[in-house]
C-alpha positions as CSV (number, residue, x, y, z in Angstrom):
1,M,-32.2,8.8,-16.9
2,I,-32.1,8.1,-13.2
3,P,-35.1,7.0,-11.1
4,S,-37.2,9.6,-9.2
5,T,-36.4,8.1,-5.8
6,A,-33.5,6.3,-4.3
7,T,-32.9,4.4,-1.0
8,F,-29.9,5.1,1.2
9,L,-28.5,3.0,4.0
10,I,-26.5,5.4,6.2
11,W,-24.5,4.4,9.2
12,R,-25.8,6.1,12.4
13,G,-23.9,5.8,15.6
14,D,-20.7,6.7,17.5
15,A,-17.7,5.0,19.0
16,Q,-19.9,3.0,21.3
17,G,-21.8,1.4,18.4
18,G,-24.5,2.0,15.9
19,A,-26.4,0.5,12.9
20,F,-27.5,1.3,9.4
21,Q,-30.7,3.4,9.0
22,E,-32.7,3.4,5.8
23,Y,-33.9,6.6,4.1
24,R,-35.9,6.9,0.9
25,I,-35.9,10.3,-0.8
26,G,-36.7,11.9,-4.1
27,I,-33.7,12.6,-6.4
28,S,-33.1,14.4,-9.6
29,E,-30.6,14.5,-12.5
30,G,-27.2,15.9,-11.6
31,M,-27.4,15.2,-7.8
32,V,-24.4,14.0,-6.0
33,V,-24.3,11.9,-2.9
34,L,-23.7,14.9,-0.7
35,D,-26.9,16.5,-2.1
36,A,-28.8,13.4,-1.0
37,V,-27.4,13.6,2.5
38,H,-28.4,17.2,2.7
39,R,-31.9,16.4,1.5
40,I,-32.2,13.7,4.2
41,Q,-31.0,16.2,6.8
42,A,-33.5,18.8,5.6
43,E,-36.6,16.6,5.1
44,Q,-36.3,13.6,7.3
45,D,-33.5,13.7,10.0
46,N,-31.7,16.8,11.0
47,T,-29.6,14.9,13.5
48,L,-27.6,13.2,10.8
49,A,-24.0,14.3,11.2
50,V,-21.8,14.8,8.2
51,R,-18.7,16.9,7.6
52,W,-18.5,19.1,4.5
53,N,-17.3,22.5,3.3
54,C,-16.7,23.4,-0.3
55,K,-18.9,20.9,-2.2
56,A,-16.4,21.3,-5.1
57,G,-14.0,18.5,-4.5
58,K,-11.2,20.8,-3.1
59,C,-11.5,20.6,0.7
60,G,-11.6,16.9,1.2
61,S,-14.0,17.3,4.1
62,C,-16.8,15.0,2.9
63,A,-14.7,11.9,2.5
64,A,-16.7,8.7,3.3
65,E,-17.3,5.2,2.0
66,V,-19.9,4.9,-0.7
67,N,-21.0,1.4,-1.4
68,G,-17.8,0.3,0.4
69,R,-15.4,2.4,-1.7
70,P,-13.6,5.5,-0.2
71,R,-14.8,8.6,-2.1
72,L,-15.7,12.2,-1.8
73,M,-19.5,12.4,-1.5
74,C,-19.5,15.8,-3.3
75,M,-17.9,14.3,-6.4
76,T,-19.9,11.1,-6.6
77,R,-22.9,11.5,-8.9
78,L,-25.9,9.4,-8.1
79,G,-26.2,8.7,-11.9
80,D,-23.0,6.8,-11.7
81,L,-24.3,4.5,-9.0
82,A,-26.6,1.4,-9.2
83,L,-29.8,2.9,-7.8
84,D,-31.8,-0.3,-8.2
85,R,-30.4,-1.2,-4.8
86,P,-29.7,0.8,-1.7
87,V,-26.7,3.1,-1.7
88,T,-24.6,2.4,1.4
89,L,-22.9,5.3,3.2
90,E,-20.4,4.7,5.9
91,P,-17.7,6.7,7.7
92,M,-14.0,6.1,6.8
93,R,-13.2,2.9,8.7
94,T,-9.5,3.7,9.3
95,F,-10.1,6.6,11.7
96,P,-11.9,6.8,15.1
97,L,-15.6,7.4,14.6
98,L,-17.0,10.6,16.2
99,R,-20.6,10.3,15.0
100,D,-22.5,9.0,12.0
101,L,-20.4,9.9,8.9
102,V,-17.8,12.0,10.8
103,T,-14.4,10.6,11.8
104,D,-11.5,12.0,13.8
105,V,-8.6,12.5,11.3
106,S,-6.5,14.5,13.7
107,W,-3.8,11.7,13.9
108,N,-2.7,12.7,10.4
109,F,-2.0,16.3,11.5
110,R,-0.2,15.2,14.7
111,T,2.0,12.8,12.8
112,K,2.8,15.4,10.1
113,L,4.5,17.4,12.8
114,A,7.2,14.7,13.1
115,I,8.3,15.1,9.5
116,Q,11.3,17.4,9.1
117,P,10.2,20.7,7.6
118,L,11.9,22.3,4.5
119,R,15.5,23.4,5.2
120,T,16.8,25.5,2.4
121,R,20.3,25.0,1.1
122,P,22.6,28.0,0.7
123,A,21.9,30.2,-2.3
124,D,24.2,29.4,-5.2
125,A,24.0,32.7,-7.1
126,P,25.7,36.0,-6.4
127,D,22.3,37.7,-6.1
128,G,21.2,35.5,-3.2
129,T,18.9,33.2,-5.2
130,W,19.1,29.6,-6.4
131,R,19.8,28.1,-9.8
132,M,17.8,25.0,-10.8
133,M,16.4,23.2,-13.7
134,Q,12.8,23.7,-14.6
135,R,12.2,20.0,-14.5
136,D,13.3,19.9,-10.9
137,V,10.9,22.7,-10.1
138,D,8.0,20.9,-11.8
139,R,8.6,17.5,-10.3
140,P,7.1,18.1,-6.8
141,Q,4.3,20.3,-8.0
142,E,2.0,17.3,-8.5
143,F,2.1,16.6,-4.8
144,R,0.8,20.1,-4.0
145,K,-2.6,19.1,-5.4
146,C,-3.3,17.0,-2.4
147,I,-6.4,18.2,-0.6
148,E,-5.9,16.1,2.5
149,C,-9.1,14.1,2.2
150,F,-7.2,11.1,3.6
151,L,-9.0,8.7,1.4
152,C,-5.5,7.2,0.6
153,Q,-4.9,6.7,4.3
154,D,-8.4,5.1,4.7
155,V,-7.8,2.5,2.0
156,C,-4.2,1.7,3.0
157,H,-4.2,-1.8,4.4
158,V,-1.2,-1.1,6.8
159,L,-3.4,1.5,8.6
160,R,-6.9,0.1,7.9
161,D,-6.3,-3.6,8.6
162,H,-3.1,-3.7,10.7
163,R,-3.5,-0.5,12.6
164,L,0.2,0.3,12.6
165,F,-0.4,4.0,13.4
166,D,2.7,4.1,15.6
167,R,5.0,2.7,12.9
168,Y,3.8,4.0,9.6
169,I,2.8,7.5,8.4
170,G,0.8,6.3,5.4
171,P,0.6,7.4,1.8
172,R,-0.6,11.0,2.4
173,L,2.3,11.8,4.6
174,L,4.7,10.0,2.2
175,V,3.5,12.3,-0.5
176,Y,4.1,15.3,1.8
177,T,7.6,13.9,2.5
178,A,8.3,13.5,-1.3
179,Q,7.1,17.1,-1.8
180,L,9.8,18.2,0.6
181,E,12.5,15.8,-0.5
182,M,12.1,16.7,-4.2
183,N,12.1,20.4,-3.6
184,P,15.3,21.6,-5.5
185,I,16.3,24.0,-2.6
186,D,15.8,21.5,0.2
187,A,18.8,20.4,2.2
188,A,17.3,18.2,4.9
189,D,18.0,14.5,5.1
190,R,14.7,12.6,5.9
191,L,15.8,9.2,4.6
192,G,16.8,7.9,8.0
193,D,13.5,8.9,9.4
194,L,11.7,7.2,6.5
195,K,13.5,4.0,7.3
196,D,13.5,4.0,11.1
197,L,10.5,6.1,12.2
198,H,8.0,6.5,9.4
199,G,7.9,2.9,8.2
200,I,8.1,3.3,4.4
201,G,9.1,-0.4,4.3
202,Y,5.6,-1.4,5.2
203,C,4.3,-0.1,1.9
204,N,4.1,-3.0,-0.6
205,I,3.1,-0.7,-3.5
206,T,-0.3,-2.2,-4.2
207,K,-1.4,1.2,-5.6
208,C,-4.7,1.2,-3.7
209,C,-3.9,4.7,-2.5
210,T,-3.4,5.9,-6.1
211,T,-6.7,4.3,-7.2
212,V,-8.9,6.4,-4.8
213,C,-7.1,9.7,-5.0
214,P,-9.6,12.3,-6.2
215,E,-6.8,14.6,-7.5
216,E,-5.3,11.7,-9.5
217,I,-1.9,12.0,-7.9
218,K,0.3,9.1,-8.9
219,I,1.1,8.4,-5.2
220,T,2.8,5.1,-5.7
221,D,4.8,5.7,-8.9
222,N,5.8,9.3,-8.4
223,A,6.2,9.6,-4.6
224,I,6.5,6.3,-2.7
225,I,8.7,4.4,-5.2
226,P,11.2,7.2,-5.7
227,L,11.5,7.6,-1.9
228,K,12.1,3.9,-1.6
229,E,14.8,4.1,-4.3
230,R,16.5,6.9,-2.5
231,L,16.5,5.0,0.7
232,V,17.9,1.9,-0.9
233,D,20.7,4.0,-2.6
234,A,21.5,5.6,0.8
235,F,21.5,2.6,3.1
236,Y,21.9,-0.5,1.0
237,D,24.2,0.4,-1.8
238,P,27.7,-0.8,-0.8
239,L,29.6,2.2,-2.1
240,T,27.2,4.7,-0.5
241,R,27.4,2.8,2.8
242,L,31.2,3.0,2.7
243,A,31.1,6.7,1.9
244,R,28.7,7.3,4.9
245,A,31.0,5.3,7.2
246,L,34.0,7.5,6.1
247,G,32.0,10.6,6.7
248,L,32.0,11.6,3.0
249,R,28.2,11.8,2.9
250,G,25.7,13.3,5.4
């Protein structure tokens, strides 16, 4: 059983400043945090700004920090929170604040444009198609589950604490790069960009991004570490370096 009422401390403000504002509302079994925000909007304060769309955990729009942890508000049940104390709602701290719970995540989309797109290799069958193993087809499918909520970017200390937006693309875009790199028909070489432009070396594989992913993508183990291994093989393995120097590898 959950209590009949709950208290919420919600950040109100913009880039110039703000403060937490307290709201107390009636709640019921099965409600999620986004339901509570909508009730506050409807019954107490219709100026409260929040971004949302599907309310089904598939669009990523309602990403925020609930009690200090990056989460989707539509997938966070009130019954799973400690309601004997106020529930704190804040915008994602990594990105510029627009207003209240809404942040500007456009940096992610601009940075994504700098990643080399898919470049298909020549077809290897007489009928103009490709031949590949099913396991190679399956491997990048996990990364397609990403809903671009950017919770992984929000929790990444390289972006959140060190603000290295000009040197590091972050876990979401490393997942996108892995999706391309592991595509069995891709022929592009993004390893040099990962090393020199996209800053994969800044990731110290703490797995904080994996922890907050609502789609349970194994970001660190299945995307970032394999990319790091490929980069080490290409640039630091002595034989591979020699082959590159002799022009035997692209």
